C-alpha positions as CSV (number, residue, x, y, z in Angstrom):
1,M,-20.2,15.5,-14.0
2,A,-23.0,17.9,-13.7
3,A,-20.7,20.8,-14.8
4,G,-19.7,18.8,-17.8
5,R,-16.1,18.9,-16.9
6,L,-15.7,15.2,-16.9
7,A,-16.4,12.7,-19.8
8,F,-15.4,9.2,-20.7
9,T,-14.7,7.6,-23.9
10,T,-13.1,4.5,-25.4
11,D,-12.3,6.3,-28.4
12,L,-8.6,7.0,-28.3
13,A,-8.6,9.4,-31.3
14,A,-11.4,11.4,-29.6
15,G,-9.3,11.6,-26.3
16,V,-6.4,12.8,-28.1
17,A,-8.1,15.5,-30.1
18,H,-9.8,16.8,-26.9
19,G,-7.0,17.5,-24.7
20,D,-4.0,19.8,-24.7
21,I,-2.3,17.6,-21.9
22,L,-2.7,13.9,-22.4
23,F,-2.1,11.4,-19.4
24,I,-0.7,8.0,-19.6
25,A,-2.1,6.2,-16.6
26,V,-1.9,2.5,-17.0
27,G,-0.7,-0.5,-15.0
28,T,2.8,-1.5,-15.0
29,P,2.7,-4.9,-13.3
30,P,5.9,-6.8,-12.4
31,L,7.4,-9.4,-14.7
32,P,8.8,-12.6,-13.1
33,T,12.3,-11.1,-13.6
34,G,11.3,-8.2,-11.4
35,E,11.2,-5.7,-14.3
36,S,8.2,-3.6,-15.0
37,D,5.6,-4.7,-17.7
38,T,5.5,-1.6,-19.9
39,R,3.4,-3.0,-22.7
40,Y,0.4,-1.0,-21.8
41,V,2.4,2.3,-21.6
42,E,4.0,1.3,-25.2
43,A,0.5,0.8,-26.6
44,V,-1.0,4.0,-25.4
45,A,2.1,5.9,-26.6
46,R,2.0,4.5,-29.9
47,G,-1.7,5.1,-30.1
48,I,-1.3,8.7,-29.3
49,G,1.2,8.9,-32.0
50,Q,-1.2,7.7,-34.5
51,H,-3.8,10.4,-33.7
52,L,-1.7,13.5,-33.0
53,D,-2.3,16.6,-35.1
54,A,-0.4,19.9,-35.4
55,H,-1.8,21.2,-32.2
56,Y,0.8,21.3,-29.4
57,R,0.5,18.6,-26.6
58,V,1.9,17.8,-23.5
59,I,2.1,13.9,-23.1
60,V,2.5,13.0,-19.3
61,N,3.7,9.7,-17.9
62,K,1.5,9.3,-14.8
63,S,2.3,5.6,-14.6
64,T,5.2,4.2,-12.5
65,V,7.5,3.5,-15.2
66,P,11.3,2.4,-15.3
67,I,13.7,5.3,-15.1
68,G,14.6,6.6,-18.6
69,S,10.9,5.9,-19.8
70,G,10.3,9.5,-20.7
71,D,12.8,9.5,-23.5
72,W,11.4,6.0,-24.6
73,V,7.9,7.3,-24.7
74,R,9.0,10.2,-26.9
75,R,10.6,7.7,-29.3
76,L,7.7,5.6,-29.5
77,V,5.3,8.7,-30.2
78,L,7.8,9.8,-33.0
79,E,7.8,6.3,-34.5
80,A,4.0,6.1,-34.6
81,L,4.0,9.6,-36.2
82,Q,6.5,8.7,-39.0
83,E,4.5,5.5,-39.8
84,R,1.5,7.7,-41.1
85,D,0.9,9.1,-44.5
86,L,1.1,12.9,-44.4
87,A,1.8,13.1,-40.8
88,P,2.1,16.6,-39.1
89,P,5.5,17.6,-37.8
90,P,6.1,16.7,-34.2
91,N,4.8,19.2,-31.9
92,F,4.6,17.7,-28.4
93,E,6.7,17.2,-25.2
94,V,6.9,14.5,-22.6
95,V,6.6,15.1,-18.9
96,S,6.9,12.8,-15.9
97,N,4.3,13.4,-13.3
98,P,4.5,10.5,-10.8
99,E,1.5,9.7,-8.5
100,F,1.8,9.3,-4.7
101,L,-1.7,8.3,-4.0
102,R,-2.3,5.7,-1.1
103,E,-4.7,2.9,-1.9
104,G,-8.0,3.6,0.1
105,S,-7.6,7.2,0.2
106,A,-6.7,8.1,-3.6
107,V,-9.5,10.7,-3.8
108,Y,-8.5,12.6,-0.6
109,D,-4.7,12.4,-1.8
110,T,-5.6,13.9,-5.0
111,F,-6.9,17.0,-3.6
112,N,-4.5,17.2,-0.5
113,P,-1.0,16.0,-1.9
114,D,2.1,16.4,0.1
115,R,3.8,17.3,-3.1
116,I,3.5,17.5,-6.8
117,V,6.6,16.3,-8.9
118,L,7.1,17.6,-12.5
119,G,9.9,16.3,-14.6
120,G,10.8,17.5,-18.1
121,S,13.1,19.5,-20.3
122,S,10.6,22.1,-21.9
123,N,9.7,25.2,-19.9
124,R,6.6,25.5,-22.0
125,A,5.4,22.0,-20.9
126,L,6.3,22.6,-17.4
127,E,4.3,25.9,-17.3
128,L,1.3,24.2,-18.7
129,M,1.6,21.5,-16.0
130,Q,1.9,24.1,-13.3
131,A,-1.2,26.0,-14.6
132,L,-3.3,22.8,-14.7
133,Y,-2.3,22.0,-11.0
134,A,-2.8,25.7,-9.9
135,P,-6.1,25.0,-8.1
136,I,-4.6,22.1,-6.2
137,V,-1.3,23.9,-5.4
138,S,-3.4,26.8,-3.9
139,R,-5.7,24.2,-1.9
140,Q,-8.9,25.4,-3.6
141,F,-10.4,21.9,-3.1
142,A,-8.3,20.9,0.0
143,E,-9.7,19.9,3.4
144,D,-7.5,22.7,4.9
145,S,-8.0,25.5,2.4
146,V,-5.9,28.0,4.4
147,A,-2.7,25.6,4.5
148,A,0.4,26.5,2.8
149,P,0.7,25.9,-0.9
150,V,1.3,22.5,-1.9
151,P,5.2,22.2,-2.8
152,V,6.0,21.7,-6.6
153,V,9.3,19.9,-7.4
154,T,10.4,20.6,-11.0
155,T,13.1,18.5,-12.2
156,D,14.4,16.5,-15.0
157,L,12.7,13.4,-16.4
158,A,14.9,10.8,-15.0
159,S,14.9,12.5,-11.5
160,A,11.1,12.7,-11.4
161,E,10.9,8.9,-12.3
162,M,13.5,8.1,-9.7
163,I,11.7,10.1,-6.9
164,K,8.6,7.8,-7.2
165,Y,10.9,4.6,-6.9
166,A,13.0,6.1,-4.2
167,A,9.9,6.9,-2.0
168,N,8.3,3.7,-2.0
169,A,11.7,1.9,-1.5
170,F,12.4,4.0,1.5
171,L,9.0,3.3,3.0
172,A,9.4,-0.5,2.4
173,T,12.8,-0.3,4.0
174,K,11.6,1.6,7.0
175,I,8.9,-1.1,7.7
176,S,11.7,-3.9,7.2
177,F,13.9,-1.9,9.6
178,I,11.4,-1.7,12.4
179,N,10.4,-5.5,11.9
180,E,14.2,-6.2,12.3
181,V,14.2,-4.1,15.4
182,A,11.0,-6.1,16.7
183,N,12.8,-9.6,16.3
184,I,15.8,-8.3,18.2
185,C,13.3,-6.8,20.9
186,D,11.6,-10.2,21.2
187,R,15.0,-11.8,22.2
188,V,16.2,-9.2,24.6
189,G,12.8,-8.4,26.3
190,A,12.1,-4.9,24.9
191,D,8.9,-3.7,23.7
192,V,9.0,-2.6,20.2
193,T,5.9,-0.4,20.3
194,Q,7.7,1.7,22.9
195,V,11.0,1.5,21.0
196,A,9.1,2.7,17.9
197,Q,7.3,5.4,19.9
198,G,10.8,6.5,21.3
199,I,12.5,6.8,17.9
200,G,9.5,8.1,16.2
201,L,9.4,11.3,18.3
202,D,12.9,12.1,16.5
203,S,12.0,14.8,14.0
204,R,14.5,13.2,11.6
205,I,12.8,9.8,11.8
206,G,9.0,10.5,12.4
207,P,6.7,8.0,13.7
208,K,4.9,6.8,10.3
209,F,5.6,3.3,9.0
210,L,7.1,2.3,12.2
211,Q,4.5,-0.3,13.1
212,A,6.0,-3.8,13.4
213,G,4.0,-6.6,11.7
214,I,4.2,-9.3,9.3
215,G,5.7,-7.3,6.5
216,W,4.7,-5.1,3.5
217,G,2.8,-6.1,0.3
218,G,0.3,-4.9,-2.1
219,S,0.7,-3.7,-5.6
220,C,3.4,-1.0,-5.3
221,F,6.0,-1.7,-2.7
222,P,7.0,-5.2,-4.0
223,K,6.8,-4.1,-7.5
224,D,8.8,-0.9,-7.2
225,V,11.5,-2.2,-4.9
226,S,12.0,-5.1,-7.3
227,A,12.1,-2.8,-10.2
228,L,14.7,-0.4,-8.6
229,V,17.0,-3.4,-7.8
230,H,16.7,-4.5,-11.3
231,T,17.4,-1.1,-12.7
232,A,20.4,-0.9,-10.5
233,A,21.7,-4.1,-11.7
234,D,21.1,-3.1,-15.4
235,Y,23.5,-0.2,-14.6
236,G,26.1,-2.3,-13.0
237,Y,25.2,-1.6,-9.2
238,D,24.2,-4.2,-6.6
239,A,21.6,-2.6,-4.4
240,T,22.5,-4.6,-1.3
241,L,20.4,-2.4,1.1
242,L,17.2,-3.0,-1.0
243,K,17.8,-6.6,-1.5
244,A,18.2,-6.8,2.5
245,A,14.9,-5.1,2.9
246,V,13.3,-7.6,0.6
247,E,14.8,-10.6,2.4
248,T,13.8,-9.2,5.8
249,N,10.4,-8.9,4.6
250,R,10.3,-12.4,3.1
251,G,11.2,-13.8,6.5
252,Q,8.9,-11.8,8.5
253,R,6.0,-13.2,6.7
254,L,6.8,-16.6,8.2
255,R,7.7,-15.1,11.7
256,A,4.1,-15.4,12.8
257,L,4.1,-19.2,12.1
258,D,7.4,-19.5,13.8
259,L,5.9,-18.0,17.0
260,L,2.9,-20.3,16.8
261,Q,4.9,-23.3,16.4
262,Q,7.2,-22.3,19.4
263,H,4.4,-21.8,21.6
264,L,1.8,-24.4,20.5
265,K,4.3,-27.1,19.2
266,I,2.1,-29.1,16.9
267,L,-0.4,-27.3,14.7
268,K,-1.7,-30.2,12.9
269,G,-5.4,-30.8,13.6
270,K,-6.0,-27.4,15.0
271,T,-8.4,-24.9,13.4
272,I,-6.8,-21.6,12.7
273,G,-8.9,-18.3,12.1
274,L,-7.1,-15.8,10.0
275,L,-8.3,-12.2,10.8
276,G,-7.1,-9.7,8.2
277,L,-6.6,-11.0,4.8
278,T,-5.7,-7.6,2.7
279,F,-2.1,-6.2,2.5
280,K,-3.3,-3.0,4.4
281,P,-6.3,-1.8,6.4
282,H,-9.2,-0.1,4.5
283,T,-8.7,-1.9,1.3
284,D,-9.9,-5.1,-0.3
285,D,-6.6,-5.7,-2.2
286,L,-5.2,-9.2,-1.8
287,R,-2.4,-8.7,-4.2
288,D,0.8,-9.9,-2.7
289,A,-0.7,-9.8,0.8
290,P,1.5,-10.9,3.7
291,P,-1.4,-12.9,5.3
292,S,-1.6,-15.1,2.0
293,T,2.0,-16.4,2.8
294,S,1.0,-17.0,6.4
295,L,-2.0,-19.0,5.1
296,T,-0.1,-20.9,2.3
297,N,2.6,-22.0,4.8
298,C,0.3,-22.7,7.5
299,C,-1.8,-25.2,5.4
300,G,1.4,-27.0,4.5
301,W,1.7,-27.9,8.3
302,G,-1.6,-29.6,8.5
303,P,-4.1,-27.3,10.3
304,R,-7.4,-26.4,9.0
305,S,-7.8,-22.6,8.3
306,K,-10.8,-20.2,8.4
307,L,-10.6,-16.9,6.8
308,M,-12.4,-13.6,7.9
309,T,-12.7,-10.3,6.0
310,R,-14.0,-7.0,7.3
311,S,-17.4,-7.6,5.7
312,T,-18.1,-11.0,7.5
313,L,-17.3,-10.3,11.1
314,T,-19.2,-10.6,14.2
315,I,-17.8,-12.3,17.1
316,V,-17.4,-12.3,20.9
317,L,-13.9,-12.3,22.2
318,P,-14.1,-14.1,25.5
319,I,-12.3,-11.2,27.5
320,S,-14.6,-8.5,28.6
321,P,-13.1,-4.9,27.8
322,P,-13.0,-2.6,30.8
323,A,-15.7,0.0,31.5
324,Y,-15.1,3.4,30.1
325,S,-16.7,6.5,31.6
326,S,-17.9,7.4,28.1
327,A,-18.2,5.4,25.0
328,P,-15.2,5.6,22.8
329,P,-15.6,6.6,19.2
330,R,-16.7,3.8,17.0
331,R,-16.4,2.8,13.4
332,T,-18.4,-0.4,13.2
333,W,-18.1,-3.0,10.4
334,P,-21.1,-4.8,8.9
335,Q,-22.6,-7.4,11.2
336,T,-22.9,-10.9,9.8
337,V,-22.8,-13.9,11.8
338,M,-20.1,-16.3,10.8
339,P,-21.6,-19.8,10.1
340,W,-18.5,-21.5,11.3
341,Y,-18.3,-19.8,14.7
342,S,-20.5,-20.2,17.6
343,P,-20.3,-17.4,20.2
344,P,-19.6,-18.3,24.0
345,T,-22.2,-18.2,26.6
346,G,-20.3,-16.1,29.1
347,P,-17.9,-13.3,29.0
348,N,-14.9,-15.4,30.0
349,S,-16.0,-18.7,28.2
350,N,-13.7,-20.5,25.8
351,P,-14.9,-20.9,22.2
352,S,-15.6,-24.6,21.3
353,T,-15.1,-24.2,17.4
354,M,-11.9,-22.3,17.0
355,G,-8.6,-23.7,18.2
356,L,-6.5,-20.6,17.5
357,W,-6.7,-17.1,16.1
358,L,-4.0,-15.5,14.1
359,L,-4.6,-11.8,13.9
360,S,-3.0,-10.1,10.9
361,C,-5.0,-6.9,11.1
362,T,-2.8,-3.8,11.9
363,T,-5.5,-1.7,13.9
364,P,-6.4,-2.5,17.5
365,C,-10.0,-3.8,17.8
366,W,-12.5,-3.9,20.5
367,W,-14.7,-7.0,20.4
368,T,-18.2,-6.8,21.4
369,D,-21.2,-9.3,21.1
370,E,-22.8,-7.1,18.3
371,T,-20.0,-5.5,16.1
372,V,-16.3,-5.0,16.0
373,S,-15.3,-1.4,16.3
374,I,-11.8,0.2,15.7
375,L,-10.5,2.1,18.7
376,P,-7.5,4.5,19.0
377,S,-4.3,2.5,19.6
378,S,-3.8,4.8,22.8
379,L,-6.7,3.0,24.6
380,D,-5.8,0.4,27.0
381,L,-8.1,-2.6,26.7
382,G,-6.5,-4.6,29.4
383,W,-4.7,-6.8,27.0
384,S,-2.6,-6.1,23.9
385,I,-3.5,-6.4,20.2
386,S,-1.7,-3.4,19.3
387,A,0.8,-5.8,17.5
388,S,0.2,-7.0,14.2
389,V,0.2,-10.6,15.1
390,A,-1.3,-12.3,18.1
391,A,-2.3,-15.9,18.8
392,Y,-5.0,-17.1,21.1
393,S,-5.9,-20.8,22.0
394,P,-8.7,-22.3,24.2
395,L,-5.9,-23.4,26.6
396,G,-6.2,-19.8,28.1
397,W,-7.2,-16.4,26.9
398,P,-4.7,-15.0,25.8
399,H,-2.6,-18.1,25.5
400,S,0.9,-17.3,26.5
401,K,1.2,-13.8,25.0
402,S,0.6,-11.4,22.3
403,W,3.7,-10.6,20.2
404,N,4.9,-7.5,18.9
405,S,6.1,-9.0,15.5
């Protein structure tokens, strides 16, 4: 901003006139059918066509769009050009440049990407895009400026669009896989966290996205997996593996409630505190969050529910953490006393106002009488909340067990 390299406008004509490279970066939310809603992409593409001049432009699809959208955007721009009186001859190319930003760390990911994908049929357009990304490729703004250059994948439009969908579908399937394994572990007496560690050390598999829990959600995985399944159906292919990942995920969201009912039998009349409402840590995004499914179904069984988010969290867990020789690293959350919770008087006292806790947060926590601090999962707190779901009851702390799924 201070250097004058960033400006904002709501004037589409001014934006088109300003840039040699025009990014389309709008939402593509899911439709009830599973397709992506591309009306916003269409509106921007037509708007660009209404304001293009004779100067060469590269139009970049940054939005997650259905496969084949590059040619569709080009046609929309051409149609808008042809509708104009005295329109200049077409002088533009369309490039696909999918984003791989993680919610909660988008700025970091922008300057420290794993790869950059560019899809197009014009060498001139691809060379312009490579020049644009040159400072990021050379890691001029990266946290580790001496790391190897960022890999750049140059391919055709359809392949670039497919890379985005395939990446998200693979990660979602990997989560569904470890949740399936977790459910088998529950039945055979194995520890899924140790199983995940053992298979994650295989360089062909890796440790990421192997944390068993109550499933995946958010604004990307459900939408993109559904869109890929729908695209496959459009072309006459039944994507059975992706459908199975979706079904496993749907069932996993109810798994926690099944466990609660198995161990506590009747939930009616109990008060349940739900810790962790968003679809992933370090965000405030509730879109298609797995805990919302637990809450909806739990309310149907009769218990009262209390919700807790990161910003309203001060509580004493009636189990004392073991003493450490030195204080562990802390990341504390804002301290706000919950009006519906009365802290116990002693370190092993049972709370009087909460019948049961349902933990849907995915990061181990150390509970103190002042704040909640996030600790590395490798620390042994004397009781396990490394799993994504755990249930506690005043009948005993912890009641029965903590679950790995």
